[in-house]
DOZA-903373 format. One record per atom (N, C-alpha, C): atom name; x, y, z; residue number from 1. Coordinates in pm, 1 decimal, m for minus. Example, Ala and Ser with C-alpha at 12.3 -4.5 7.8 and 13.67 -1.06 7.14 Angstrom:
BEGIN
SITE  atom         X         Y         Z    n
SITE     N    1319.0    m569.0     780.0    1
SITE    CA    1230.0    m450.0     780.0    1
SITE     C    1320.0    m330.0     780.0    1
SITE     N    1285.0    m225.0     708.0    2
SITE    CA    1367.0    m106.0     714.0    2
SITE     C    1290.0       3.0     787.0    2
***
This chain:
BEGIN
SITE  atom         X         Y         Z    n
SITE     N      96.7    m112.5      24.9    1
SITE    CA      37.7     m23.1     m17.4    1
SITE     C     103.1     174.7     m14.8    1
SITE     N      90.1     228.9    m101.9    2
SITE    CA     166.1     297.3     m97.5    2
SITE     C      86.4     429.9     m26.4    2
SITE     N     207.5     487.6      29.0    3
SITE    CA     149.8     662.3     141.1    3
SITE     C     252.0     731.1      93.1    3
SITE     N     185.8     820.7     122.5    4
SITE    CA     336.8     960.4     106.1    4
SITE     C     232.9    1029.1     207.5    4
SITE     N     362.0    1050.4     314.5    5
SITE    CA     269.6    1180.3     428.4    5
SITE     C     389.6    1279.6     476.3    5
SITE     N     308.4    1427.3     390.1    6
SITE    CA     389.1    1549.5     385.8    6
SITE     C     390.1    1594.3     562.8    6
SITE     N     482.1    1686.8     591.2    7
SITE    CA     501.3    1733.6     699.0    7
SITE     C     634.8    1869.2     685.8    7
SITE     N     610.6    1951.7     765.7    8
SITE    CA     678.0    2042.2     789.3    8
SITE     C     614.4    2211.2     769.3    8
SITE     N     507.1    2196.3     714.9    9
SITE    CA     358.3    2331.1     677.6    9
SITE     C     368.9    2394.8     830.4    9
SITE     N     363.9    2540.1     801.1   10
SITE    CA     305.5    2591.2     942.7   10
SITE     C     234.6    2768.9     872.3   10
SITE     N     304.1    2822.2     989.8   11
SITE    CA     272.1    2982.1     951.2   11
SITE     C     394.6    3079.6     970.2   11
SITE     N     415.4    3121.1     866.1   12
SITE    CA     554.3    3218.6     891.0   12
SITE     C     526.2    3326.6     797.9   12
SITE     N     637.8    3442.6     881.8   13
SITE    CA     615.6    3584.7     816.7   13
SITE     C     718.0    3559.6     627.3   13
SITE     N     657.1    3652.9     580.8   14
SITE    CA     705.3    3657.6     438.4   14
SITE     C     853.1    3728.4     451.9   14
SITE     N     940.6    3630.4     341.3   15
SITE    CA    1057.6    3688.3     358.7   15
SITE     C    1080.4    3550.5     490.6   15
SITE     N    1045.0    3427.2     557.3   16
SITE    CA    1099.0    3329.8     630.5   16
SITE     C    1112.1    3236.4     497.7   16
SITE     N    1091.2    3096.1     579.8   17
SITE    CA    1162.0    2958.8     479.2   17
SITE     C    1082.0    2873.6     581.7   17
SITE     N    1055.6    2740.2     469.9   18
SITE    CA    1005.4    2654.7     569.7   18
SITE     C    1080.9    2514.8     505.6   18
SITE     N    1054.7    2453.4     521.6   19
SITE    CA    1099.7    2270.3     473.3   19
SITE     C    1002.2    2197.5     462.9   19
SITE     N     926.0    2127.1     354.4   20
SITE    CA     856.3    2020.5     392.8   20
SITE     C     893.5    1938.2     335.9   20
SITE     N     853.5    1778.2     375.4   21
SITE    CA     890.8    1659.2     380.3   21
SITE     C     796.8    1554.1     335.6   21
SITE     N     832.7    1513.4     218.0   22
SITE    CA     728.9    1385.1     217.8   22
SITE     C     777.1    1254.3     250.7   22
SITE     N     714.1    1163.6     302.6   23
SITE    CA     779.5    1051.9     356.6   23
SITE     C     724.6     957.5     259.1   23
SITE     N     772.2     849.6     182.7   24
SITE    CA     692.1     776.1     127.4   24
SITE     C     734.1     618.5     198.3   24
SITE     N     632.0     504.5     136.6   25
SITE    CA     629.0     409.6     193.2   25
SITE     C     532.1     353.4      68.8   25
SITE     N     567.2     195.5      15.9   26
SITE    CA     512.6     130.5     m18.6   26
SITE     C     559.6     150.2    m168.3   26
SITE     N     664.1     239.3    m190.0   27
SITE    CA     720.8     225.4    m347.0   27
SITE     C     876.7     325.9    m303.5   27
SITE     N     925.6     324.2    m395.8   28
SITE    CA    1089.4     368.9    m373.8   28
SITE     C    1110.4     523.3    m415.2   28
SITE     N    1127.3     640.4    m373.8   29
SITE    CA    1116.3     747.8    m484.6   29
SITE     C    1258.6     791.9    m571.7   29
SITE     N    1332.9     688.5    m521.6   30
SITE    CA    1406.1     704.3    m660.3   30
SITE     C    1401.6     682.5    m817.3   30
SITE     N    1288.0     556.5    m781.4   31
SITE    CA    1252.3     509.5    m952.6   31
SITE     C    1097.6     611.6    m987.5   31
SITE     N    1055.9     684.3    m868.4   32
SITE    CA     966.7     771.6    m981.5   32
SITE     C     956.5     909.0    m965.4   32
SITE     N     882.1     957.1   m1048.6   33
SITE    CA     888.9    1090.1   m1082.0   33
SITE     C     823.7    1159.4    m963.4   33
SITE     N     863.1    1235.1    m895.7   34
SITE    CA     745.4    1346.9    m767.8   34
SITE     C     753.3    1437.5    m765.3   34
SITE     N     683.8    1489.2    m731.1   35
SITE    CA     651.1    1582.7    m751.9   35
SITE     C     577.5    1679.1    m617.7   35
SITE     N     626.4    1822.6    m625.6   36
SITE    CA     567.0    1891.1    m529.4   36
SITE     C     438.9    2018.6    m632.2   36
SITE     N     300.0    1994.4    m547.6   37
SITE    CA     204.8    2045.1    m595.1   37
SITE     C     127.2    2140.1    m476.5   37
SITE     N      58.5    2266.3    m538.6   38
SITE    CA     m21.4    2333.9    m401.6   38
SITE     C    m154.8    2377.2    m500.4   38
SITE     N    m243.2    2420.3    m398.1   39
SITE    CA    m357.8    2469.5    m396.6   39
SITE     C    m399.6    2602.0    m301.8   39
SITE     N    m407.7    2689.1    m325.6   40
SITE    CA    m464.3    2836.7    m275.3   40
SITE     C    m633.1    2777.3    m290.7   40
SITE     N    m664.2    2861.5    m195.5   41
SITE    CA    m812.8    2875.3    m190.9   41
SITE     C    m885.9    2944.1    m307.0   41
SITE     N    m948.1    2819.6    m375.9   42
SITE    CA   m1025.2    2902.2    m486.0   42
SITE     C    m966.1    2864.4    m598.8   42
SITE     N    m845.0    2851.6    m590.7   43
SITE    CA    m766.3    2829.0    m716.3   43
SITE     C    m684.9    2654.5    m763.9   43
SITE     N    m700.5    2633.4    m876.4   44
SITE    CA    m647.3    2528.3    m915.1   44
SITE     C    m523.8    2489.2    m838.7   44
SITE     N    m558.0    2376.5    m840.1   45
SITE    CA    m385.6    2320.3    m797.4   45
SITE     C    m230.7    2308.7    m916.8   45
SITE     N    m198.9    2344.7    m865.5   46
SITE    CA     m36.9    2385.2    m954.5   46
SITE     C     112.2    2326.8    m935.9   46
SITE     N     140.9    2259.7    m995.0   47
SITE    CA     264.9    2230.8    m991.6   47
SITE     C     364.6    2330.7    m950.8   47
SITE     N     426.5    2260.8    m859.9   48
SITE    CA     562.2    2358.0    m772.8   48
SITE     C     689.8    2327.2    m842.6   48
SITE     N     739.3    2192.3    m835.7   49
SITE    CA     861.8    2147.8    m904.6   49
SITE     C     835.9    1974.3    m860.5   49
SITE     N     900.7    1916.3    m938.5   50
SITE    CA     954.2    1778.3    m984.0   50
SITE     C    1047.5    1697.4    m979.5   50
SITE     N    1081.7    1560.0    m990.5   51
SITE    CA    1202.1    1555.8    m968.4   51
SITE     C    1174.6    1426.8   m1007.5   51
SITE     N    1259.2    1378.5   m1138.5   52
SITE    CA    1253.9    1264.0   m1144.9   52
SITE     C    1310.2    1101.2   m1151.2   52
SITE     N    1329.2    1010.8   m1202.3   53
SITE    CA    1433.1     901.8   m1170.5   53
SITE     C    1561.5     964.0   m1220.7   53
SITE     N    1574.0    1033.8   m1342.0   54
SITE    CA    1695.0    1055.3   m1331.6   54
SITE     C    1798.0    1169.3   m1294.9   54
SITE     N    1714.3    1251.7   m1192.7   55
SITE    CA    1701.5    1352.9   m1138.0   55
SITE     C    1696.5    1483.2   m1178.3   55
SITE     N    1601.2    1491.8   m1321.8   56
SITE    CA    1592.8    1609.2   m1369.2   56
SITE     C    1514.4    1682.2   m1254.2   56
SITE     N    1484.8    1796.4   m1303.5   57
SITE    CA    1480.5    1891.8   m1155.7   57
SITE     C    1401.2    1986.5   m1235.2   57
SITE     N    1223.3    2041.1   m1222.8   58
SITE    CA    1187.8    2138.2   m1283.8   58
SITE     C    1105.4    2255.9   m1193.3   58
SITE     N    1149.6    2341.5   m1210.3   59
SITE    CA    1039.2    2425.6   m1099.0   59
SITE     C     957.0    2549.2   m1188.6   59
SITE     N     814.1    2579.2   m1099.9   60
SITE    CA     740.3    2688.8   m1169.0   60
SITE     C     805.1    2791.7   m1201.8   60
SITE     N     766.5    2891.6   m1285.4   61
SITE    CA     840.9    3020.8   m1272.9   61
SITE     C     847.0    3055.4   m1176.3   61
SITE     N     711.0    3103.1   m1085.0   62
SITE    CA     681.3    3144.7    m954.8   62
SITE     C     777.6    3132.8    m835.5   62
SITE     N     845.4    3016.7    m868.5   63
SITE    CA     936.1    2954.8    m724.9   63
SITE     C    1091.9    2975.6    m776.7   63
SITE     N    1096.8    2981.9    m891.0   64
SITE    CA    1228.2    2962.0    m920.1   64
SITE     C    1367.1    3028.7    m843.8   64
SITE     N    1419.5    2992.8    m825.9   65
SITE    CA    1534.8    3051.2    m743.9   65
SITE     C    1501.3    3088.8    m592.1   65
SITE     N    1369.3    3038.8    m558.3   66
SITE    CA    1314.8    3043.8    m440.7   66
SITE     C    1307.0    2921.7    m320.6   66
SITE     N    1286.6    2854.0    m428.0   67
SITE    CA    1264.6    2678.4    m371.7   67
SITE     C    1355.1    2615.9    m409.6   67
SITE     N    1363.2    2454.6    m375.9   68
SITE    CA    1446.7    2400.8    m362.8   68
SITE     C    1412.7    2237.7    m378.4   68
SITE     N    1400.0    2178.3    m473.9   69
SITE    CA    1352.4    1992.7    m477.6   69
SITE     C    1430.1    1929.7    m423.2   69
SITE     N    1441.6    1809.9    m327.2   70
SITE    CA    1564.4    1725.4    m305.5   70
SITE     C    1523.0    1630.7    m250.5   70
SITE     N    1587.1    1533.2    m324.5   71
SITE    CA    1566.8    1339.1    m273.0   71
SITE     C    1691.9    1297.0    m158.3   71
SITE     N    1581.4    1236.5     m82.5   72
SITE    CA    1680.4    1115.9     m25.3   72
SITE     C    1609.9     973.6     m44.8   72
SITE     N    1734.6     894.4    m114.0   73
SITE    CA    1723.3     782.2    m144.4   73
SITE     C    1702.7     705.6     m10.4   73
SITE     N    1799.2     682.9      14.6   74
SITE    CA    1841.4     565.6     188.3   74
SITE     C    1657.7     646.2     308.2   74
SITE     N    1644.5     780.8     317.6   75
SITE    CA    1530.8     815.5     366.1   75
SITE     C    1371.0     792.7     320.5   75
SITE     N    1443.0     757.5     173.7   76
SITE    CA    1278.4     730.1      84.3   76
SITE     C    1229.6     846.5      96.4   76
SITE     N    1215.8     973.3      78.2   77
SITE    CA    1152.8    1064.0     103.3   77
SITE     C    1241.2    1217.3       5.6   77
SITE     N    1122.6    1261.4     m49.4   78
SITE    CA    1144.1    1397.2     m64.0   78
SITE     C    1139.7    1553.0      m2.7   78
SITE     N    1191.0    1638.5     m58.7   79
SITE    CA    1191.6    1795.0      26.7   79
SITE     C    1161.3    1873.0     m63.7   79
SITE     N    1080.1    1977.7      23.4   80
SITE    CA    1087.1    2128.5     m69.0   80
SITE     C    1137.2    2239.9      56.6   80
SITE     N    1290.3    2288.7     m30.0   81
SITE    CA    1292.2    2397.0      85.1   81
SITE     C    1238.8    2522.7     m14.5   81
SITE     N    1214.6    2605.9      67.8   82
SITE    CA    1121.3    2724.7      73.1   82
SITE     C    1133.9    2846.2     161.2   82
SITE     N    1195.5    2944.3      42.3   83
SITE    CA    1285.1    3018.2     108.1   83
SITE     C    1232.4    3164.4      35.6   83
SITE     N    1268.9    3281.5      98.9   84
SITE    CA    1172.4    3402.8      70.3   84
SITE     C    1057.8    3391.3      54.4   84
SITE     N     986.8    3342.2     135.1   85
SITE    CA     867.8    3346.3     113.0   85
SITE     C     755.4    3430.2     101.3   85
SITE     N     654.2    3404.8     m18.5   86
SITE    CA     625.1    3540.2     m37.7   86
SITE     C     432.4    3494.0      41.6   86
SITE     N     356.1    3591.9      82.5   87
SITE    CA     174.7    3599.8     113.1   87
SITE     C     117.7    3514.9     m50.2   87
SITE     N     149.8    3522.2    m179.0   88
SITE    CA     104.3    3422.8    m259.1   88
SITE     C     170.2    3256.7    m266.7   88
SITE     N     241.6    3241.0    m172.6   89
SITE    CA     289.1    3110.5    m162.9   89
SITE     C     181.1    3049.7     m66.3   89
SITE     N      92.1    3094.5      18.2   90
SITE    CA      m3.9    2989.4     114.1   90
SITE     C     m42.9    2931.2      35.4   90
SITE     N     m72.5    2830.6      61.9   91
SITE    CA    m174.8    2692.3      m7.5   91
SITE     C    m124.2    2580.2      78.2   91
SITE     N    m208.4    2483.0      14.4   92
SITE    CA    m189.9    2326.5      73.5   92
SITE     C     m64.5    2265.9     m15.3   92
SITE     N      21.3    2212.6       9.7   93
SITE    CA     126.7    2181.0     m70.5   93
SITE     C      75.2    1978.2     m25.8   93
SITE     N     103.5    1977.6    m176.4   94
SITE    CA      84.4    1810.9    m188.7   94
SITE     C     206.8    1724.2    m267.7   94
SITE     N     198.1    1625.5    m155.8   95
SITE    CA     335.6    1527.1    m274.2   95
SITE     C     240.6    1457.8    m351.3   95
SITE     N     302.7    1428.6    m471.6   96
SITE    CA     287.0    1318.8    m545.7   96
SITE     C     385.7    1270.4    m614.1   96
SITE     N     324.1    1141.2    m647.8   97
SITE    CA     443.8    1021.6    m674.7   97
SITE     C     346.5    1000.9    m826.7   97
SITE     N     415.1     967.0    m908.8   98
SITE    CA     385.5     875.5   m1068.2   98
SITE     C     513.0     788.2   m1131.6   98
SITE     N     483.8     679.4   m1145.7   99
SITE    CA     618.7     629.5   m1192.9   99
SITE     C     647.8     614.5   m1411.5   99
SITE     N     676.1     715.2   m1435.8  100
SITE    CA     706.9     740.8   m1592.8  100
SITE     C     548.0     807.6   m1619.5  100
SITE     N     533.4     769.8   m1728.9  101
SITE    CA     416.7     847.0   m1722.4  101
SITE     C     285.0     703.2   m1701.0  101
SITE     N     270.1     630.6   m1641.4  102
SITE    CA     183.8     523.9   m1580.9  102
SITE     C     107.6     633.4   m1496.6  102
SITE     N      m9.7     632.1   m1549.9  103
SITE    CA    m135.9     738.8   m1452.3  103
SITE     C    m188.9     660.6   m1330.7  103
SITE     N    m190.0     504.5   m1307.0  104
SITE    CA    m279.9     429.9   m1250.1  104
SITE     C    m148.9     426.7   m1115.6  104
SITE     N      m5.2     463.6   m1143.2  105
SITE    CA      94.1     420.5   m1012.3  105
SITE     C      73.9     549.7    m983.7  105
SITE     N      m8.2     693.2    m994.2  106
SITE    CA     m13.7     799.0    m914.7  106
SITE     C     m51.9     797.6    m760.9  106
SITE     N      m5.8     895.1    m696.4  107
SITE    CA     m40.9     836.6    m559.8  107
SITE     C     m16.3     999.6    m524.2  107
SITE     N    m127.5    1046.6    m412.0  108
SITE    CA     m91.1    1177.5    m365.3  108
SITE     C     m76.6    1180.0    m226.6  108
SITE     N     m16.3    1265.1    m154.3  109
SITE    CA     m56.2    1261.8      14.0  109
SITE     C    m141.5    1362.9      38.0  109
SITE     N    m179.6    1343.1     176.0  110
SITE    CA    m268.6    1445.7     223.8  110
SITE     C    m246.9    1586.1     250.4  110
SITE     N    m170.3    1616.2     229.3  111
SITE    CA     m99.1    1795.1     213.7  111
SITE     C     m50.1    1807.1     394.7  111
SITE     N       2.1    1961.1     343.5  112
SITE    CA      m0.7    2022.3     470.0  112
SITE     C      54.5    2166.0     425.0  112
SITE     N     m36.9    2199.8     529.1  113
SITE    CA     m96.2    2388.4     484.2  113
SITE     C      43.0    2477.7     526.8  113
SITE     N      50.9    2560.8     405.3  114
SITE    CA     133.7    2689.0     441.0  114
SITE     C      93.1    2831.2     453.5  114
SITE     N      86.2    2855.2     520.3  115
SITE    CA      41.3    3038.0     544.8  115
SITE     C     170.9    3123.6     544.1  115
SITE     N     217.4    3200.3     433.1  116
SITE    CA     257.3    3317.6     494.2  116
SITE     C     219.7    3457.1     553.4  116
SITE     N     209.2    3495.9     612.3  117
SITE    CA     177.8    3637.6     664.5  117
SITE     C     269.8    3731.6     634.5  117
SITE     N     200.7    3847.9     558.0  118
SITE    CA     257.5    4000.9     527.3  118
SITE     C     320.5    4069.6     641.3  118
***
C-alpha cells in the first residue's frame, strides 16, 4: 500500500523559510517522478517542482530561485526547501508520485498547510 505523508508546513512571515518533507512507503522515490503541487483557496492545483528518477528537476516560474526540491533515497523521502516566502505562496502543499507516464501508479499525500503572513 502506497502512502505519502507530508510534514513541515506552518505559519511563517513573509521573507521566511520552511522545509517540507514527504515520507514515502510502499514505493521507492528513486524510481518514481516525485512532485510537489499546491492549491490555494479558490484556485486550481498547480505544479510547484518535480524531480524525475533520472534526477532532472523542474520548477514553476513563480518559485524559481526561491524553492529547492531534493530527494533522499536512503530515507525514501523528498523535500521542498522554501526560502523568501511570499504571501502568494500560501496554499496546501501536496506530494505526488508517479512512475514514468503510468497514470495508474499515481499517488497523492494528504497535504500540509503553508501560510505566509505579510
